[in-house]
C-alpha atoms as an extended CHARMM CRD file, in Angstrom:
* protein
*
       244  EXT
         1         1  MET       CA              0.0000000000        0.0000000000        0.0000000000  PROA      1               0.0000000000
         2         2  ASN       CA              1.2560000000        3.4490000000       -0.9580000000  PROA      2               0.0000000000
         3         3  ILE       CA             -0.0770000000        5.7340000000        1.7420000000  PROA      3               0.0000000000
         4         4  ASP       CA             -0.1420000000        9.5200000000        1.4370000000  PROA      4               0.0000000000
         5         5  PRO       CA              2.0520000000       11.1190000000        4.1440000000  PROA      5               0.0000000000
         6         6  ALA       CA             -0.8850000000       13.3630000000        4.9970000000  PROA      6               0.0000000000
         7         7  VAL       CA             -2.9470000000       10.2930000000        5.8670000000  PROA      7               0.0000000000
         8         8  VAL       CA             -0.0980000000        8.9650000000        7.9990000000  PROA      8               0.0000000000
         9         9  ASN       CA             -0.2640000000       12.2250000000        9.9550000000  PROA      9               0.0000000000
        10        10  VAL       CA             -4.0180000000       11.8200000000       10.3710000000  PROA      10              0.0000000000
        11        11  PHE       CA             -3.5330000000        8.3500000000       11.8500000000  PROA      11              0.0000000000
        12        12  ALA       CA             -0.4940000000        9.2030000000       13.9820000000  PROA      12              0.0000000000
        13        13  PRO       CA             -0.6280000000       12.9260000000       14.8610000000  PROA      13              0.0000000000
        14        14  THR       CA              1.7120000000       12.3510000000       17.8170000000  PROA      14              0.0000000000
        15        15  GLY       CA              4.2580000000       10.5510000000       15.6340000000  PROA      15              0.0000000000
        16        16  THR       CA              3.3560000000        7.1920000000       17.2300000000  PROA      16              0.0000000000
        17        17  LEU       CA              0.4160000000        5.0510000000       16.1440000000  PROA      17              0.0000000000
        18        18  ARG       CA             -1.6880000000        4.2140000000       19.2070000000  PROA      18              0.0000000000
        19        19  ALA       CA             -3.7150000000        1.0010000000       18.8550000000  PROA      19              0.0000000000
        20        20  SER       CA             -6.6210000000        0.3970000000       21.2300000000  PROA      20              0.0000000000
        21        21  ILE       CA             -6.5080000000       -3.2810000000       22.2810000000  PROA      21              0.0000000000
        22        22  ASN       CA             -9.3840000000       -4.9870000000       24.1010000000  PROA      22              0.0000000000
        23        23  LEU       CA             -8.3090000000       -7.9080000000       26.3120000000  PROA      23              0.0000000000
        24        24  GLY       CA            -11.9520000000       -8.6560000000       27.1110000000  PROA      24              0.0000000000
        25        25  ASN       CA            -12.1820000000      -10.8310000000       23.9990000000  PROA      25              0.0000000000
        26        26  PRO       CA             -9.5160000000      -13.5340000000       24.4330000000  PROA      26              0.0000000000
        27        27  ILE       CA            -10.0440000000      -14.7970000000       20.8940000000  PROA      27              0.0000000000
        28        28  LEU       CA             -8.3480000000      -11.6770000000       19.5670000000  PROA      28              0.0000000000
        29        29  ALA       CA             -6.0290000000      -10.4860000000       22.3350000000  PROA      29              0.0000000000
        30        30  ASN       CA             -4.4910000000      -11.8300000000       25.5390000000  PROA      30              0.0000000000
        31        31  ARG       CA             -1.6930000000      -10.8990000000       27.9130000000  PROA      31              0.0000000000
        32        32  ASP       CA              1.3730000000      -13.1310000000       28.1890000000  PROA      32              0.0000000000
        33        33  PRO       CA              1.4650000000      -14.4550000000       31.7720000000  PROA      33              0.0000000000
        34        34  GLN       CA              5.2780000000      -14.2150000000       31.9430000000  PROA      34              0.0000000000
        35        35  SER       CA              6.0770000000      -10.9500000000       30.1750000000  PROA      35              0.0000000000
        36        36  GLY       CA              2.7330000000       -9.2050000000       30.6210000000  PROA      36              0.0000000000
        37        37  GLU       CA              2.8570000000       -8.1850000000       26.9550000000  PROA      37              0.0000000000
        38        38  PRO       CA             -0.3470000000       -8.2750000000       24.8680000000  PROA      38              0.0000000000
        39        39  PHE       CA             -0.4680000000      -10.7630000000       22.0080000000  PROA      39              0.0000000000
        40        40  GLY       CA             -3.0360000000      -12.0650000000       19.5530000000  PROA      40              0.0000000000
        41        41  VAL       CA             -4.5950000000      -11.5420000000       16.1550000000  PROA      41              0.0000000000
        42        42  SER       CA             -5.4790000000       -7.8880000000       16.7490000000  PROA      42              0.0000000000
        43        43  VAL       CA             -1.9770000000       -7.1620000000       18.0560000000  PROA      43              0.0000000000
        44        44  ASP       CA             -0.4750000000       -8.7500000000       14.9250000000  PROA      44              0.0000000000
        45        45  LEU       CA             -2.7050000000       -6.6010000000       12.7210000000  PROA      45              0.0000000000
        46        46  ALA       CA             -1.8080000000       -3.4640000000       14.6800000000  PROA      46              0.0000000000
        47        47  ARG       CA              1.8940000000       -4.1190000000       14.1810000000  PROA      47              0.0000000000
        48        48  ALA       CA              1.4060000000       -4.7850000000       10.4640000000  PROA      48              0.0000000000
        49        49  PHE       CA             -0.5460000000       -1.5380000000       10.0410000000  PROA      49              0.0000000000
        50        50  ALA       CA              2.0990000000        0.4960000000       11.8770000000  PROA      50              0.0000000000
        51        51  GLN       CA              4.7330000000       -1.0670000000        9.6340000000  PROA      51              0.0000000000
        52        52  GLN       CA              2.8070000000       -0.0610000000        6.5230000000  PROA      52              0.0000000000
        53        53  LEU       CA              2.4570000000        3.4890000000        7.8170000000  PROA      53              0.0000000000
        54        54  GLY       CA              6.1450000000        3.5510000000        8.7280000000  PROA      54              0.0000000000
        55        55  VAL       CA              5.6150000000        4.7310000000       12.2960000000  PROA      55              0.0000000000
        56        56  PRO       CA              6.2620000000        3.2300000000       15.7520000000  PROA      56              0.0000000000
        57        57  LEU       CA              3.3830000000        1.4730000000       17.5140000000  PROA      57              0.0000000000
        58        58  GLU       CA              2.0230000000        1.9130000000       21.0310000000  PROA      58              0.0000000000
        59        59  LEU       CA             -0.5160000000       -0.5890000000       22.3840000000  PROA      59              0.0000000000
        60        60  VAL       CA             -3.1640000000        1.0760000000       24.5700000000  PROA      60              0.0000000000
        61        61  VAL       CA             -4.6980000000       -1.8270000000       26.4530000000  PROA      61              0.0000000000
        62        62  PHE       CA             -8.1720000000       -2.0890000000       28.0110000000  PROA      62              0.0000000000
        63        63  ASP       CA            -10.1220000000       -4.8260000000       29.7720000000  PROA      63              0.0000000000
        64        64  THR       CA            -13.4670000000       -4.1560000000       28.0700000000  PROA      64              0.0000000000
        65        65  ALA       CA            -14.6980000000       -3.3460000000       24.5770000000  PROA      65              0.0000000000
        66        66  ALA       CA            -16.5700000000       -0.2750000000       25.8310000000  PROA      66              0.0000000000
        67        67  LYS       CA            -13.3670000000        1.2930000000       27.1860000000  PROA      67              0.0000000000
        68        68  SER       CA            -11.5700000000        0.4440000000       23.9640000000  PROA      68              0.0000000000
        69        69  VAL       CA            -14.2310000000        2.1910000000       21.8750000000  PROA      69              0.0000000000
        70        70  GLU       CA            -14.2030000000        5.2380000000       24.1500000000  PROA      70              0.0000000000
        71        71  ALA       CA            -10.4320000000        5.5720000000       23.8180000000  PROA      71              0.0000000000
        72        72  VAL       CA            -10.6610000000        5.8770000000       20.0310000000  PROA      72              0.0000000000
        73        73  SER       CA            -13.6760000000        8.1790000000       20.1600000000  PROA      73              0.0000000000
        74        74  ASP       CA            -11.9370000000       10.4080000000       22.7440000000  PROA      74              0.0000000000
        75        75  GLU       CA             -8.5750000000       10.5950000000       20.9120000000  PROA      75              0.0000000000
        76        76  ARG       CA             -6.6760000000        8.5630000000       23.5050000000  PROA      76              0.0000000000
        77        77  ALA       CA             -5.9780000000        6.0260000000       20.7640000000  PROA      77              0.0000000000
        78        78  ASP       CA             -5.7860000000        6.3800000000       16.9950000000  PROA      78              0.0000000000
        79        79  PHE       CA             -7.6090000000        3.2320000000       15.8810000000  PROA      79              0.0000000000
        80        80  GLY       CA             -8.8650000000       -0.0190000000       17.3400000000  PROA      80              0.0000000000
        81        81  PHE       CA            -10.4590000000       -3.4230000000       16.9520000000  PROA      81              0.0000000000
        82        82  PHE       CA            -14.1920000000       -3.6910000000       17.6030000000  PROA      82              0.0000000000
        83        83  ALA       CA            -17.2790000000       -5.7080000000       16.8680000000  PROA      83              0.0000000000
        84        84  VAL       CA            -19.4220000000       -3.7960000000       14.3910000000  PROA      84              0.0000000000
        85        85  ASP       CA            -22.5080000000       -2.2900000000       16.0480000000  PROA      85              0.0000000000
        86        86  PRO       CA            -24.8370000000        0.5980000000       15.1010000000  PROA      86              0.0000000000
        87        87  LYS       CA            -24.3780000000        2.2980000000       18.4760000000  PROA      87              0.0000000000
        88        88  ARG       CA            -20.6110000000        2.2800000000       18.1700000000  PROA      88              0.0000000000
        89        89  GLY       CA            -20.9910000000        3.4050000000       14.5620000000  PROA      89              0.0000000000
        90        90  GLU       CA            -22.2070000000        6.7850000000       15.7730000000  PROA      90              0.0000000000
        91        91  THR       CA            -18.5710000000        7.7550000000       16.4020000000  PROA      91              0.0000000000
        92        92  ILE       CA            -16.5140000000        4.9670000000       14.7720000000  PROA      92              0.0000000000
        93        93  ALA       CA            -15.9880000000        4.3410000000       11.0450000000  PROA      93              0.0000000000
        94        94  PHE       CA            -15.7150000000        0.5650000000       10.6970000000  PROA      94              0.0000000000
        95        95  THR       CA            -13.9430000000       -1.4800000000        8.0880000000  PROA      95              0.0000000000
        96        96  ALA       CA            -15.5430000000       -4.6420000000        6.7970000000  PROA      96              0.0000000000
        97        97  PRO       CA            -15.0050000000       -7.4500000000        9.3280000000  PROA      97              0.0000000000
        98        98  TYR       CA            -11.7920000000       -9.4330000000        9.2930000000  PROA      98              0.0000000000
        99        99  VAL       CA            -13.0040000000      -12.2190000000       11.6170000000  PROA      99              0.0000000000
       100       100  LEU       CA            -16.4440000000      -13.6810000000       12.3490000000  PROA      100             0.0000000000
       101       101  ILE       CA            -17.1970000000      -15.0120000000       15.8450000000  PROA      101             0.0000000000
       102       102  GLU       CA            -20.3720000000      -16.6360000000       17.1550000000  PROA      102             0.0000000000
       103       103  GLY       CA            -22.3660000000      -15.4950000000       20.1740000000  PROA      103             0.0000000000
       104       104  PHE       CA            -24.0600000000      -18.2750000000       22.1840000000  PROA      104             0.0000000000
       105       105  TYR       CA            -26.1630000000      -18.7690000000       25.2940000000  PROA      105             0.0000000000
       106       106  LEU       CA            -25.0660000000      -20.9250000000       28.2540000000  PROA      106             0.0000000000
       107       107  VAL       CA            -27.3420000000      -22.4690000000       30.9030000000  PROA      107             0.0000000000
       108       108  ARG       CA            -27.1520000000      -25.0920000000       33.6550000000  PROA      108             0.0000000000
       109       109  ASP       CA            -27.7170000000      -28.7090000000       32.6860000000  PROA      109             0.0000000000
       110       110  GLU       CA            -31.0550000000      -28.8030000000       34.5160000000  PROA      110             0.0000000000
       111       111  SER       CA            -32.3260000000      -25.5210000000       33.0570000000  PROA      111             0.0000000000
       112       112  PRO       CA            -35.7170000000      -25.5810000000       31.2830000000  PROA      112             0.0000000000
       113       113  VAL       CA            -34.1660000000      -23.3220000000       28.6270000000  PROA      113             0.0000000000
       114       114  HSD       CA            -33.3760000000      -25.4930000000       25.5930000000  PROA      114             0.0000000000
       115       115  THR       CA            -33.6480000000      -23.1520000000       22.5910000000  PROA      115             0.0000000000
       116       116  ASN       CA            -32.8730000000      -19.5230000000       21.8650000000  PROA      116             0.0000000000
       117       117  ALA       CA            -36.6080000000      -18.8330000000       21.7630000000  PROA      117             0.0000000000
       118       118  ASP       CA            -36.8600000000      -19.9380000000       25.4130000000  PROA      118             0.0000000000
       119       119  VAL       CA            -34.4890000000      -17.1980000000       26.5830000000  PROA      119             0.0000000000
       120       120  ASP       CA            -36.6150000000      -14.0760000000       26.1190000000  PROA      120             0.0000000000
       121       121  GLN       CA            -39.0410000000      -14.7240000000       28.9860000000  PROA      121             0.0000000000
       122       122  PRO       CA            -39.8680000000      -12.3820000000       31.8940000000  PROA      122             0.0000000000
       123       123  HSD       CA            -38.5130000000      -14.7980000000       34.5170000000  PROA      123             0.0000000000
       124       124  ASN       CA            -35.0760000000      -15.1260000000       32.8720000000  PROA      124             0.0000000000
       125       125  ARG       CA            -32.0780000000      -13.0380000000       33.8890000000  PROA      125             0.0000000000
       126       126  VAL       CA            -29.4340000000      -12.9650000000       31.1510000000  PROA      126             0.0000000000
       127       127  VAL       CA            -25.8930000000      -11.9160000000       32.1070000000  PROA      127             0.0000000000
       128       128  VAL       CA            -23.6740000000      -10.1830000000       29.5400000000  PROA      128             0.0000000000
       129       129  GLY       CA            -20.3500000000       -8.3490000000       29.5760000000  PROA      129             0.0000000000
       130       130  LYS       CA            -21.0700000000       -4.6440000000       30.0420000000  PROA      130             0.0000000000
       131       131  GLY       CA            -20.6820000000       -2.7010000000       26.7970000000  PROA      131             0.0000000000
       132       132  SER       CA            -19.8190000000       -5.7990000000       24.7550000000  PROA      132             0.0000000000
       133       133  ALA       CA            -21.1630000000       -6.3860000000       21.2550000000  PROA      133             0.0000000000
       134       134  TYR       CA            -23.6580000000       -8.9150000000       22.5620000000  PROA      134             0.0000000000
       135       135  ASP       CA            -24.7400000000       -6.5340000000       25.3400000000  PROA      135             0.0000000000
       136       136  LEU       CA            -25.5710000000       -3.9040000000       22.7100000000  PROA      136             0.0000000000
       137       137  PHE       CA            -27.2790000000       -6.4940000000       20.4880000000  PROA      137             0.0000000000
       138       138  LEU       CA            -29.3540000000       -8.1370000000       23.2220000000  PROA      138             0.0000000000
       139       139  THR       CA            -30.3400000000       -4.7690000000       24.6960000000  PROA      139             0.0000000000
       140       140  ARG       CA            -32.0980000000       -4.1420000000       21.3860000000  PROA      140             0.0000000000
       141       141  GLU       CA            -33.3820000000       -7.6640000000       20.7750000000  PROA      141             0.0000000000
       142       142  LEU       CA            -34.5860000000       -8.9930000000       24.1320000000  PROA      142             0.0000000000
       143       143  LYS       CA            -38.0540000000       -7.6680000000       24.9660000000  PROA      143             0.0000000000
       144       144  ALA       CA            -39.0130000000       -9.6050000000       28.1250000000  PROA      144             0.0000000000
       145       145  ALA       CA            -35.8990000000      -11.0560000000       29.7850000000  PROA      145             0.0000000000
       146       146  GLN       CA            -33.9030000000       -8.9800000000       32.2500000000  PROA      146             0.0000000000
       147       147  ILE       CA            -30.3060000000       -8.1600000000       31.3100000000  PROA      147             0.0000000000
       148       148  VAL       CA            -27.6670000000       -8.2680000000       34.0640000000  PROA      148             0.0000000000
       149       149  ARG       CA            -24.2930000000       -6.7080000000       33.2140000000  PROA      149             0.0000000000
       150       150  ALA       CA            -21.0480000000       -8.2290000000       34.4600000000  PROA      150             0.0000000000
       151       151  PRO       CA            -18.1090000000       -5.8000000000       34.6480000000  PROA      151             0.0000000000
       152       152  ALA       CA            -16.3160000000       -7.4750000000       31.7060000000  PROA      152             0.0000000000
       153       153  SER       CA            -16.8080000000      -10.3860000000       29.3210000000  PROA      153             0.0000000000
       154       154  PRO       CA            -14.4780000000      -12.8050000000       31.1780000000  PROA      154             0.0000000000
       155       155  ALA       CA            -16.6000000000      -12.1970000000       34.3040000000  PROA      155             0.0000000000
       156       156  VAL       CA            -19.8660000000      -13.3560000000       32.6610000000  PROA      156             0.0000000000
       157       157  VAL       CA            -19.7890000000      -17.0150000000       33.7520000000  PROA      157             0.0000000000
       158       158  PRO       CA            -18.4130000000      -16.2920000000       37.2530000000  PROA      158             0.0000000000
       159       159  THR       CA            -21.2460000000      -13.7500000000       37.7010000000  PROA      159             0.0000000000
       160       160  PHE       CA            -23.7700000000      -16.2450000000       36.2920000000  PROA      160             0.0000000000
       161       161  LEU       CA            -22.6750000000      -18.8510000000       38.8370000000  PROA      161             0.0000000000
       162       162  ALA       CA            -22.2240000000      -16.5550000000       41.8470000000  PROA      162             0.0000000000
       163       163  GLU       CA            -25.5720000000      -14.8090000000       41.4700000000  PROA      163             0.0000000000
       164       164  GLY       CA            -27.6240000000      -17.8450000000       40.4050000000  PROA      164             0.0000000000
       165       165  LEU       CA            -28.6670000000      -16.2360000000       37.1100000000  PROA      165             0.0000000000
       166       166  ASP       CA            -30.5940000000      -18.0640000000       34.3980000000  PROA      166             0.0000000000
       167       167  VAL       CA            -28.6330000000      -17.5480000000       31.1760000000  PROA      167             0.0000000000
       168       168  ALA       CA            -25.1070000000      -16.4220000000       30.2960000000  PROA      168             0.0000000000
       169       169  ALA       CA            -24.4580000000      -14.8290000000       26.8940000000  PROA      169             0.0000000000
       170       170  GLY       CA            -21.0980000000      -14.4270000000       25.2270000000  PROA      170             0.0000000000
       171       171  VAL       CA            -18.4820000000      -15.5320000000       22.7470000000  PROA      171             0.0000000000
       172       172  LYS       CA            -18.8330000000      -19.2630000000       22.1290000000  PROA      172             0.0000000000
       173       173  GLN       CA            -15.2020000000      -20.1620000000       22.8260000000  PROA      173             0.0000000000
       174       174  GLN       CA            -15.0760000000      -18.2540000000       26.1160000000  PROA      174             0.0000000000
       175       175  LEU       CA            -18.3090000000      -19.9030000000       27.3010000000  PROA      175             0.0000000000
       176       176  GLU       CA            -17.0810000000      -23.3630000000       26.2930000000  PROA      176             0.0000000000
       177       177  ALA       CA            -13.8270000000      -22.8950000000       28.2110000000  PROA      177             0.0000000000
       178       178  ASP       CA            -15.6170000000      -21.6220000000       31.3210000000  PROA      178             0.0000000000
       179       179  ALA       CA            -18.1980000000      -24.4310000000       31.1420000000  PROA      179             0.0000000000
       180       180  ALA       CA            -15.4470000000      -27.0520000000       30.9560000000  PROA      180             0.0000000000
       181       181  LYS       CA            -13.9000000000      -25.6640000000       34.1460000000  PROA      181             0.0000000000
       182       182  ALA       CA            -17.1480000000      -25.3400000000       36.1040000000  PROA      182             0.0000000000
       183       183  GLY       CA            -19.0200000000      -28.4550000000       34.9660000000  PROA      183             0.0000000000
       184       184  GLY       CA            -22.7860000000      -28.9020000000       34.9350000000  PROA      184             0.0000000000
       185       185  LEU       CA            -23.2870000000      -26.3190000000       32.1960000000  PROA      185             0.0000000000
       186       186  ARG       CA            -24.3050000000      -26.5520000000       28.5380000000  PROA      186             0.0000000000
       187       187  LEU       CA            -24.4610000000      -24.2960000000       25.5020000000  PROA      187             0.0000000000
       188       188  LEU       CA            -27.6930000000      -24.0100000000       23.5760000000  PROA      188             0.0000000000
       189       189  GLY       CA            -27.6840000000      -25.5910000000       20.1470000000  PROA      189             0.0000000000
       190       190  GLU       CA            -27.5120000000      -22.5100000000       17.9500000000  PROA      190             0.0000000000
       191       191  ARG       CA            -25.8840000000      -19.0920000000       17.9420000000  PROA      191             0.0000000000
       192       192  PHE       CA            -27.9370000000      -15.9950000000       18.6760000000  PROA      192             0.0000000000
       193       193  MET       CA            -25.6770000000      -13.6610000000       16.6820000000  PROA      193             0.0000000000
       194       194  VAL       CA            -22.5850000000      -13.4660000000       14.4990000000  PROA      194             0.0000000000
       195       195  ILE       CA            -20.0730000000      -11.0170000000       15.9260000000  PROA      195             0.0000000000
       196       196  ARG       CA            -18.3390000000       -9.1580000000       13.0870000000  PROA      196             0.0000000000
       197       197  GLN       CA            -14.8980000000       -8.1170000000       14.3070000000  PROA      197             0.0000000000
       198       198  ALA       CA            -13.5390000000       -5.1350000000       12.4030000000  PROA      198             0.0000000000
       199       199  MET       CA            -10.9900000000       -2.3550000000       12.6730000000  PROA      199             0.0000000000
       200       200  GLY       CA            -12.1920000000        1.1770000000       13.2370000000  PROA      200             0.0000000000
       201       201  VAL       CA            -11.1070000000        4.8030000000       13.3460000000  PROA      201             0.0000000000
       202       202  ALA       CA            -12.9100000000        7.8140000000       14.7680000000  PROA      202             0.0000000000
       203       203  LYS       CA            -15.1770000000        9.3530000000       12.1410000000  PROA      203             0.0000000000
       204       204  HSD       CA            -13.7650000000       12.8100000000       12.7300000000  PROA      204             0.0000000000
       205       205  ARG       CA            -10.4000000000       11.5920000000       11.4020000000  PROA      205             0.0000000000
       206       206  GLY       CA            -12.0230000000       11.8420000000        7.9710000000  PROA      206             0.0000000000
       207       207  PRO       CA            -13.1270000000        9.5920000000        5.1050000000  PROA      207             0.0000000000
       208       208  GLN       CA             -9.6360000000        9.1670000000        3.6520000000  PROA      208             0.0000000000
       209       209  ALA       CA             -8.4060000000        7.5600000000        6.8760000000  PROA      209             0.0000000000
       210       210  ALA       CA            -11.3910000000        5.2190000000        6.8760000000  PROA      210             0.0000000000
       211       211  THR       CA            -10.7280000000        4.2720000000        3.2460000000  PROA      211             0.0000000000
       212       212  VAL       CA             -7.0720000000        3.4490000000        3.9670000000  PROA      212             0.0000000000
       213       213  LEU       CA             -8.0190000000        1.2940000000        6.9590000000  PROA      213             0.0000000000
       214       214  CYS       CA            -10.6350000000       -0.5480000000        4.8820000000  PROA      214             0.0000000000
       215       215  ALA       CA             -8.0730000000       -1.2720000000        2.1800000000  PROA      215             0.0000000000
       216       216  PHE       CA             -5.6070000000       -2.5350000000        4.7770000000  PROA      216             0.0000000000
       217       217  VAL       CA             -8.1190000000       -5.0200000000        6.2050000000  PROA      217             0.0000000000
       218       218  GLU       CA             -9.0130000000       -6.3320000000        2.7510000000  PROA      218             0.0000000000
       219       219  SER       CA             -5.3270000000       -6.8110000000        1.9100000000  PROA      219             0.0000000000
       220       220  MET       CA             -4.7160000000       -8.6870000000        5.1790000000  PROA      220             0.0000000000
       221       221  LYS       CA             -7.6050000000      -11.0540000000        4.4640000000  PROA      221             0.0000000000
       222       222  ALA       CA             -6.6610000000      -11.5920000000        0.8180000000  PROA      222             0.0000000000
       223       223  SER       CA             -2.9870000000      -12.2360000000        1.5910000000  PROA      223             0.0000000000
       224       224  GLY       CA             -3.7610000000      -14.9430000000        4.1420000000  PROA      224             0.0000000000
       225       225  PHE       CA             -2.3510000000      -12.8530000000        7.0200000000  PROA      225             0.0000000000
       226       226  VAL       CA             -5.5170000000      -13.0930000000        9.1340000000  PROA      226             0.0000000000
       227       227  GLU       CA             -5.9000000000      -16.8390000000        8.5710000000  PROA      227             0.0000000000
       228       228  ALA       CA             -2.2460000000      -17.3940000000        9.4830000000  PROA      228             0.0000000000
       229       229  ALA       CA             -2.6360000000      -15.3070000000       12.6420000000  PROA      229             0.0000000000
       230       230  LEU       CA             -5.6480000000      -17.3600000000       13.7610000000  PROA      230             0.0000000000
       231       231  LYS       CA             -3.6470000000      -20.5670000000       13.2760000000  PROA      231             0.0000000000
       232       232  ARG       CA             -0.5220000000      -19.1590000000       14.9310000000  PROA      232             0.0000000000
       233       233  HSD       CA             -2.4430000000      -18.2600000000       18.0670000000  PROA      233             0.0000000000
       234       234  GLY       CA             -4.3820000000      -21.5380000000       18.1340000000  PROA      234             0.0000000000
       235       235  ILE       CA             -7.7840000000      -19.9070000000       17.6730000000  PROA      235             0.0000000000
       236       236  GLU       CA            -10.5900000000      -22.3290000000       16.8340000000  PROA      236             0.0000000000
       237       237  GLY       CA            -14.2140000000      -21.5370000000       16.0460000000  PROA      237             0.0000000000
       238       238  ALA       CA            -13.4950000000      -18.1390000000       14.5020000000  PROA      238             0.0000000000
       239       239  SER       CA            -13.3410000000      -17.7260000000       10.7290000000  PROA      239             0.0000000000
       240       240  VAL       CA            -11.8270000000      -15.2130000000        8.3630000000  PROA      240             0.0000000000
       241       241  ALA       CA            -14.5540000000      -12.9110000000        7.0800000000  PROA      241             0.0000000000
       242       242  PRO       CA            -15.2060000000      -12.9360000000        3.3260000000  PROA      242             0.0000000000
       243       243  ALA       CA            -13.9170000000      -10.1600000000        1.1160000000  PROA      243             0.0000000000
       244       244  ALA       CA            -15.9700000000       -6.9780000000        1.2450000000  PROA      244             0.0000000000
């Protein structure tokens, strides 16, 4: 990619490209237990984008998606990695997705909830990660069930168990891992949403910046970079999004 120096300045006005990284979605980013350094698919993409712009990279790390979005909107970071959502789209210009992830429901083995249609009932309390993509989605979609918000996505199942809630909602892989540890839990048989993970830049950075970021994502998908990153980090159950 040949990138206009003016666009480089739009992305990195401080001279360093600041990437907002959300550790609340372990499919895309984690922290190394020894070094404490973030790693994952989104970190790999951030480094590749900084390399293409020819500027140094700073990782600005958050524990929730909501904080990550706010950092880009508030100019504390220059771009980030988010699930596409209309609410977030008020301030963020999204690329097409680079990865697709499934959102599922989790219940106890003895629960009377067996299908997605059983969830939206007045007596059900559904726990979600506050400000997550599935929180935003279910806030719009659920009409009868009560939504309970855990402080972050990794806290969904612990909150579900500690508070005796009825349904946990989240990323399939995270729920499966938590269920395996706790025992006595099961996922429902079908997803309730597809989470479209994309890159994004604040809209006030201008349309040219958004266009460059979109082109970058398409090139990373087409080149096999995203697929290789998923394999390198041992990510299963997530797929490379199709070309835009």
